[in-house]
C-alpha positions as CSV (number, residue, x, y, z in Angstrom):
1,M,-24.3,-75.8,-55.1
2,I,-22.6,-75.8,-51.7
3,A,-25.3,-78.0,-49.8
4,R,-25.1,-80.5,-52.6
5,H,-21.5,-80.5,-52.9
6,L,-20.8,-80.8,-49.2
7,M,-23.1,-83.8,-48.9
8,G,-21.3,-85.7,-51.6
9,A,-18.8,-88.4,-51.3
10,V,-16.1,-88.3,-48.6
11,T,-13.5,-87.0,-51.3
12,A,-15.7,-84.0,-51.8
13,V,-15.9,-83.0,-48.4
14,T,-12.2,-83.5,-47.2
15,I,-10.6,-81.6,-49.8
16,A,-8.6,-78.2,-48.9
17,A,-10.6,-75.4,-48.3
18,A,-8.9,-73.5,-51.2
19,G,-9.4,-74.2,-54.9
20,V,-6.0,-76.0,-55.1
21,L,-4.9,-79.6,-55.1
22,P,-5.5,-81.4,-51.5
23,V,-2.6,-81.1,-49.2
24,A,-1.4,-83.7,-46.8
25,A,-3.2,-83.7,-43.3
26,Q,0.1,-83.5,-41.6
27,D,1.3,-80.3,-43.5
28,A,-2.2,-78.4,-43.0
29,Y,-4.3,-76.9,-40.2
30,L,-7.4,-79.5,-39.9
31,I,-10.8,-77.7,-39.1
32,G,-13.8,-79.9,-38.6
33,V,-17.3,-78.3,-39.4
34,T,-20.6,-80.0,-38.8
35,G,-23.5,-77.5,-40.0
36,A,-27.1,-77.7,-40.8
37,L,-26.5,-77.4,-44.7
38,T,-30.2,-79.0,-45.3
39,G,-33.2,-78.8,-43.2
40,P,-35.2,-76.1,-41.4
41,A,-32.2,-74.1,-40.1
42,A,-30.1,-74.2,-43.4
43,G,-31.1,-70.7,-44.4
44,T,-29.4,-69.4,-41.6
45,T,-26.4,-71.8,-40.7
46,A,-25.6,-73.1,-44.4
47,A,-24.5,-69.6,-45.4
48,A,-22.4,-69.2,-42.6
49,V,-20.5,-72.3,-43.5
50,E,-20.1,-71.2,-47.1
51,G,-19.0,-67.8,-45.9
52,L,-16.2,-69.5,-43.7
53,R,-15.3,-71.7,-46.8
54,I,-14.7,-68.7,-49.0
55,Y,-12.7,-66.9,-46.5
56,F,-10.3,-69.8,-46.4
57,D,-10.2,-70.4,-50.1
58,R,-9.1,-66.7,-50.3
59,L,-6.5,-67.3,-47.5
60,N,-5.1,-70.4,-48.7
61,A,-4.7,-69.0,-52.2
62,A,-2.6,-66.1,-50.4
63,G,-0.3,-68.4,-48.7
64,G,-2.5,-69.6,-45.8
65,V,-1.7,-69.2,-42.2
66,N,2.1,-69.3,-40.9
67,G,2.7,-70.6,-44.4
68,K,0.6,-73.6,-44.2
69,Q,-2.7,-74.4,-45.7
70,V,-6.1,-74.5,-43.8
71,K,-8.1,-77.4,-44.6
72,L,-11.8,-77.3,-43.8
73,I,-13.5,-80.9,-43.4
74,I,-17.3,-80.0,-43.9
75,L,-20.2,-82.3,-43.1
76,D,-24.0,-81.9,-43.2
77,D,-26.0,-82.8,-40.0
78,G,-29.5,-81.3,-41.5
79,A,-29.9,-80.0,-37.8
80,E,-30.4,-83.6,-36.4
81,P,-28.6,-84.4,-33.1
82,S,-27.8,-87.9,-34.1
83,K,-26.2,-86.7,-37.2
84,A,-24.3,-83.9,-35.8
85,A,-22.8,-86.3,-33.0
86,A,-21.8,-89.0,-35.5
87,N,-20.1,-86.1,-37.8
88,A,-18.5,-84.7,-34.6
89,K,-17.0,-88.3,-33.7
90,R,-15.9,-88.9,-37.3
91,L,-14.1,-85.5,-37.3
92,L,-12.6,-85.8,-34.2
93,T,-11.4,-89.4,-34.2
94,Q,-11.0,-90.3,-37.9
95,E,-10.0,-86.9,-39.3
96,N,-8.0,-85.8,-36.2
97,V,-9.0,-82.0,-36.5
98,Q,-7.5,-79.5,-34.3
99,L,-10.7,-77.5,-33.9
100,M,-14.6,-78.3,-34.3
101,V,-16.8,-75.8,-35.6
102,L,-20.7,-76.0,-35.1
103,S,-23.1,-74.4,-37.1
104,S,-26.6,-75.8,-36.5
105,L,-29.7,-75.8,-34.3
106,S,-29.2,-75.7,-30.4
107,S,-30.7,-79.4,-30.3
108,T,-27.0,-80.6,-31.8
109,F,-25.1,-78.7,-29.1
110,A,-25.2,-81.1,-26.4
111,P,-24.1,-84.2,-28.4
112,V,-21.4,-82.3,-30.3
113,S,-19.9,-80.5,-27.3
114,A,-19.8,-84.0,-25.5
115,E,-17.7,-85.4,-28.3
116,A,-15.4,-82.4,-28.4
117,K,-14.8,-82.7,-24.7
118,R,-14.3,-86.5,-24.8
119,A,-11.7,-85.7,-27.6
120,N,-10.3,-82.6,-25.8
121,V,-10.6,-80.6,-28.9
122,P,-11.9,-77.0,-28.8
123,L,-15.3,-76.3,-30.1
124,L,-16.4,-73.0,-31.7
125,Y,-20.0,-72.2,-32.3
126,M,-20.4,-70.2,-35.6
127,G,-23.5,-69.2,-36.8
128,S,-25.2,-71.1,-33.9
129,V,-26.4,-69.1,-31.0
130,C,-24.0,-68.8,-28.2
131,P,-24.9,-71.1,-25.3
132,K,-24.6,-70.1,-21.7
133,D,-21.3,-72.5,-21.3
134,V,-19.2,-70.0,-23.1
135,S,-20.3,-66.9,-20.9
136,P,-18.4,-66.0,-17.8
137,P,-17.3,-68.5,-16.3
138,A,-16.5,-70.0,-19.4
139,D,-16.3,-73.8,-20.1
140,P,-12.5,-74.0,-21.1
141,N,-13.3,-75.9,-24.1
142,Q,-16.2,-74.0,-25.9
143,F,-16.0,-70.8,-27.7
144,C,-18.5,-68.6,-29.7
145,S,-18.1,-66.0,-32.5
146,T,-21.8,-65.9,-33.4
147,A,-23.7,-62.3,-33.2
148,Y,-26.3,-63.5,-30.7
149,I,-25.6,-64.0,-26.7
150,L,-28.4,-65.5,-24.8
151,G,-29.6,-63.0,-22.1
152,Y,-27.9,-60.2,-23.5
153,D,-30.0,-60.5,-26.7
154,T,-33.2,-60.2,-24.8
155,R,-32.0,-57.3,-22.6
156,A,-31.1,-55.1,-25.7
157,A,-34.5,-56.0,-27.5
158,L,-36.5,-55.1,-24.7
159,D,-34.6,-52.1,-23.7
160,F,-35.3,-51.0,-27.2
161,V,-39.1,-51.7,-26.9
162,K,-39.4,-49.8,-23.6
163,A,-37.5,-46.8,-25.3
164,R,-39.6,-46.9,-28.4
165,A,-43.0,-47.5,-26.9
166,K,-45.5,-44.7,-26.6
167,E,-47.9,-46.5,-24.6
168,P,-47.8,-49.4,-21.9
169,V,-46.5,-52.4,-23.5
170,R,-48.3,-55.7,-23.8
171,I,-46.0,-58.3,-25.3
172,G,-46.1,-61.5,-26.9
173,F,-43.4,-64.0,-27.6
174,A,-42.8,-66.2,-30.4
175,A,-40.1,-69.2,-30.0
176,M,-39.2,-72.2,-32.1
177,A,-39.7,-75.4,-30.2
178,V,-35.9,-76.1,-29.6
179,P,-34.0,-75.5,-26.4
180,L,-32.2,-72.3,-26.6
181,S,-35.0,-70.3,-28.4
182,R,-37.6,-71.6,-26.0
183,A,-35.4,-71.1,-22.8
184,E,-34.4,-67.5,-24.1
185,L,-38.2,-66.3,-24.4
186,E,-38.9,-67.7,-20.9
187,Y,-36.3,-65.6,-19.6
188,A,-37.6,-62.8,-21.9
189,E,-41.1,-63.2,-20.6
190,G,-40.0,-62.8,-17.0
191,H,-37.3,-60.2,-17.8
192,S,-40.2,-57.8,-19.5
193,K,-42.1,-57.8,-16.0
194,T,-39.0,-56.0,-14.6
195,L,-39.2,-53.4,-17.1
196,G,-43.0,-52.7,-16.5
197,M,-44.4,-54.7,-19.4
198,T,-47.2,-57.0,-19.4
199,P,-46.7,-60.4,-21.1
200,V,-49.7,-61.8,-22.9
201,G,-48.6,-65.0,-24.3
202,R,-45.8,-67.1,-25.6
203,E,-45.9,-69.8,-28.4
204,N,-43.6,-72.5,-28.9
205,I,-43.8,-73.4,-32.7
206,P,-42.5,-76.7,-34.1
207,P,-39.6,-76.4,-36.6
208,P,-41.6,-78.2,-39.4
209,T,-44.7,-76.1,-39.2
210,P,-46.6,-75.8,-42.4
211,D,-49.0,-73.4,-41.3
212,Y,-48.4,-70.6,-38.7
213,T,-51.7,-69.4,-38.5
214,P,-52.9,-71.2,-35.3
215,F,-49.9,-70.1,-33.4
216,A,-50.4,-66.4,-34.6
217,T,-54.0,-66.6,-33.8
218,K,-53.1,-67.6,-30.0
219,L,-50.5,-64.8,-29.8
220,Q,-53.2,-62.3,-31.3
221,E,-55.8,-63.4,-28.7
222,G,-53.8,-61.9,-26.1
223,N,-54.1,-58.3,-27.8
224,P,-50.2,-57.6,-27.8
225,N,-49.1,-54.3,-29.0
226,W,-45.7,-55.7,-29.4
227,V,-44.3,-59.4,-30.2
228,F,-40.6,-60.4,-29.7
229,S,-39.6,-63.4,-31.5
230,Y,-36.0,-65.0,-31.0
231,A,-35.6,-68.0,-33.2
232,P,-34.4,-69.2,-36.5
233,W,-35.6,-66.7,-39.3
234,L,-38.3,-68.7,-40.8
235,T,-40.1,-69.0,-37.4
236,Q,-39.8,-65.1,-36.9
237,V,-41.0,-64.0,-40.4
238,R,-43.7,-66.5,-40.9
239,T,-45.1,-65.7,-37.4
240,L,-45.2,-62.0,-38.4
241,E,-46.6,-62.7,-41.7
242,A,-49.4,-64.7,-40.3
243,M,-50.2,-62.1,-37.7
244,R,-50.4,-59.5,-40.4
245,R,-52.8,-61.6,-42.6
246,L,-55.0,-61.9,-39.4
247,G,-55.1,-57.9,-39.4
248,W,-52.6,-57.6,-36.4
249,Q,-51.2,-54.0,-36.6
250,G,-48.8,-53.8,-33.8
251,D,-44.9,-53.7,-33.4
252,Y,-42.7,-56.7,-33.8
253,I,-39.2,-57.0,-32.9
254,A,-37.0,-60.3,-34.0
255,W,-33.4,-61.2,-34.0
256,G,-31.4,-60.0,-37.0
257,H,-30.2,-63.4,-38.7
258,I,-28.4,-63.1,-41.8
259,E,-31.6,-63.3,-43.9
260,A,-32.9,-59.8,-42.3
261,E,-31.5,-57.4,-44.7
262,P,-33.1,-58.7,-47.8
263,E,-36.2,-59.4,-45.9
264,L,-37.0,-56.3,-44.5
265,A,-36.7,-54.8,-48.2
266,R,-39.0,-57.5,-49.3
267,L,-41.7,-57.0,-46.5
268,K,-41.5,-53.4,-46.4
269,D,-43.1,-53.2,-43.0
270,P,-42.5,-50.0,-41.0
271,K,-43.5,-51.7,-37.7
272,F,-41.0,-54.7,-38.2
273,Y,-37.7,-54.2,-36.4
274,V,-34.7,-56.4,-36.3
275,I,-32.1,-56.2,-33.6
276,G,-28.6,-57.6,-34.0
277,A,-24.8,-57.2,-33.7
278,N,-23.8,-57.4,-37.4
279,S,-23.7,-54.4,-39.5
280,F,-25.8,-54.6,-42.7
281,F,-24.2,-54.4,-45.9
282,Q,-26.2,-51.3,-46.8
283,D,-23.8,-49.4,-44.7
284,G,-21.5,-49.9,-47.4
285,L,-18.2,-50.5,-45.3
286,P,-15.0,-51.7,-47.0
287,V,-15.3,-55.1,-45.4
288,H,-18.8,-55.5,-47.1
289,R,-17.3,-54.7,-50.6
290,E,-14.5,-57.3,-49.7
291,I,-17.0,-60.2,-48.8
292,A,-19.1,-59.1,-51.8
293,D,-16.1,-59.3,-54.2
294,A,-15.0,-62.6,-52.7
295,A,-18.4,-64.2,-52.9
296,K,-18.8,-63.1,-56.6
297,K,-15.4,-64.6,-57.5
298,A,-16.4,-67.8,-55.7
299,N,-19.8,-68.0,-57.7
300,A,-21.3,-68.4,-54.2
301,Q,-24.8,-69.8,-53.7
302,Y,-25.8,-67.3,-51.0
303,P,-25.8,-63.6,-51.3
304,P,-22.7,-61.9,-49.7
305,E,-25.0,-60.3,-47.0
306,Q,-25.7,-63.7,-45.5
307,M,-22.1,-64.7,-45.0
308,T,-21.1,-62.1,-42.2
309,E,-21.1,-64.9,-39.7
310,G,-18.8,-67.1,-41.5
311,W,-16.5,-64.2,-42.3
312,V,-16.3,-63.3,-38.6
313,G,-15.6,-67.0,-37.8
314,G,-12.8,-67.0,-40.4
315,L,-11.2,-63.9,-39.0
316,V,-11.3,-65.5,-35.4
317,I,-9.9,-69.0,-36.7
318,E,-7.2,-67.3,-38.7
319,A,-6.3,-65.1,-35.6
320,A,-6.1,-68.3,-33.4
321,L,-3.9,-70.4,-35.8
322,K,-1.5,-67.6,-36.2
323,K,-1.3,-67.2,-32.5
324,A,-0.9,-71.1,-32.1
325,G,1.9,-71.2,-34.7
326,W,3.2,-74.5,-36.3
327,P,3.2,-77.3,-35.8
328,A,-0.4,-77.0,-33.9
329,N,-2.4,-79.4,-32.0
330,A,-5.8,-78.9,-30.1
331,D,-4.1,-77.8,-27.1
332,K,-2.2,-75.2,-28.8
333,V,-5.4,-74.0,-30.5
334,R,-7.5,-73.8,-27.4
335,E,-4.6,-72.0,-25.5
336,A,-4.5,-69.6,-28.4
337,M,-8.3,-69.1,-28.3
338,D,-8.3,-68.5,-24.6
339,T,-7.2,-64.8,-24.8
340,I,-7.9,-63.2,-28.1
341,K,-9.0,-60.0,-29.5
342,V,-10.1,-59.7,-33.2
343,D,-10.7,-56.6,-35.1
344,T,-14.2,-57.2,-37.0
345,K,-13.3,-54.4,-39.5
346,G,-16.9,-52.9,-38.8
347,L,-18.9,-56.3,-39.3
348,R,-19.4,-55.6,-35.3
349,G,-19.9,-52.7,-33.3
350,T,-16.9,-53.7,-31.1
351,P,-14.0,-56.0,-31.3
352,L,-14.5,-59.8,-30.5
353,E,-12.4,-60.3,-27.5
354,W,-12.3,-63.5,-25.3
355,T,-10.5,-63.8,-21.9
356,N,-9.8,-67.2,-19.9
357,T,-13.2,-66.8,-18.2
358,N,-15.3,-65.3,-21.2
359,H,-15.3,-67.2,-24.2
360,V,-18.3,-65.3,-25.6
361,R,-16.9,-61.6,-25.7
362,T,-16.1,-58.8,-23.2
363,Q,-18.7,-56.3,-25.0
364,Q,-21.5,-56.8,-27.3
365,S,-22.9,-53.9,-29.2
366,Y,-26.4,-54.0,-30.8
367,R,-28.1,-51.9,-33.7
368,V,-31.5,-51.9,-34.6
369,Y,-32.7,-51.6,-38.3
370,R,-36.4,-51.1,-39.8
371,W,-37.9,-50.1,-43.3
372,D,-38.6,-46.6,-43.8
373,P,-41.6,-46.1,-46.2
374,D,-40.8,-42.4,-46.6
375,K,-37.3,-43.1,-47.8
376,N,-38.0,-46.5,-49.3
377,A,-35.0,-47.8,-47.7
378,I,-33.7,-49.5,-44.5
379,V,-32.7,-47.0,-41.9
380,H,-31.1,-47.3,-38.4
381,A,-33.9,-47.5,-35.8
382,M,-31.1,-47.5,-33.0
383,D,-27.4,-47.0,-33.6
384,W,-24.9,-49.1,-31.7
385,K,-25.6,-49.5,-28.0
386,T,-23.0,-51.4,-26.2
387,Y,-23.4,-53.8,-23.3
388,E,-20.4,-55.2,-20.9
389,V,-20.6,-59.0,-21.1
390,K,-19.8,-60.4,-17.4
C-alpha cells in the first residue's frame, strides 16, 4: 500500500509519478513531498499525498505538463519534526526539487520552512493547516492550498454556532497539543466572548492519547452546551465519542477533515456538525466522479472522498507549472505561484486565488454538514458562506 511503498528504498520513492518508466531528472519537473504517511496524523495527511500521486499519474499518462513529466519524490516523516527536516534537506539539496510540498502536522512546519527558505525553493502546504505565514502580508516563499485557514475557520464555526443556538452558548474547546491546533483554540476562546458566548473549558490533548475519557470528563465538568474542536480528526472524533459515553448530549462542531464524510454516516449523531471548505462526495459533482474513477483505476489505498486535498494540490501545482513554462527552476515556479487563480471544479465553494501579498486565498467559503436521522442521510446544515480573506 502507499505508506509501505513510500517508506521503501530510495529507488521506490524517486520514480516518476506516473506508472511509466522513470525519466531523467533534467527532463522532468521535480516536486519533493514530505508527509505524515504513518503516525497519528496519517489518516488525514497520507490520503492527501496519495491523491496528489494519483493526480499526476493521470496527468503524466496524458502527456504531463508542457510536454514534460512531473516527477514526485515522496518521503515519510511520521509527523516527526526531525524526520521532516531531514527529508526537506535531502529533497532540496540532493534531489534539487523545484517545489517542496508539506503534508504533515504543524510541529514540522518550522524546520521544513527553514530548509526551504535556506534553499530558496517555494514551499506548498497541502493537507496541512495553512499557517499565518501565507496570509496577508504573505511570506514570499510559502503558499497553501489546504482547505483550512487559521482564524477564518474559527470565525466561520462560531458564526454558525451563534446562528444555530437556541439558548445562551456555553462552549468548550478540544485541541490536539500541537502548535496550530492549540493556538487556534486559544484564539477561539477569546473570539467566542466577542460573540456573547461563555467559554467553559479548553483541553489540549496529547497526540498519542490512548484514553480520551479524562479530557472529556474535564470538558463536561464545565457544563457546555456546545464544544468546538479544531484538531486532527482522531482528536476531534474520539473526544466527541468519549463525551457521549459520559452522557453528554450537547452540540459538537468540528473541522471537516477528509475523514468526515464516512464518519458522519458511521456515527449517525444528529448533534455532530462538521464545517469545512471542501464539498462532500455525496454532492455528486462531475469532479467527484472523476476522482472516484481515478482512485478505482489506481487501486487506491484510501477512499476517493479522502483525496480532495491532494486533488486540489494537483490542480494548483499543474497550473503553476504550466505558467512557469519549460525549462523551469524554483524561481520561475515561485513567480508563477505568486499570482494564480485555479478553478477547483466545485471541490471548493470559490476558486483558489493567490496574489503577491496573499498566498492562502482571496476568498474562503464554508459549508456545514450533519447527519439527519429523518432522512437517514448527510445533509447541509449550512450552505456555502463566503468570507473575504484579507
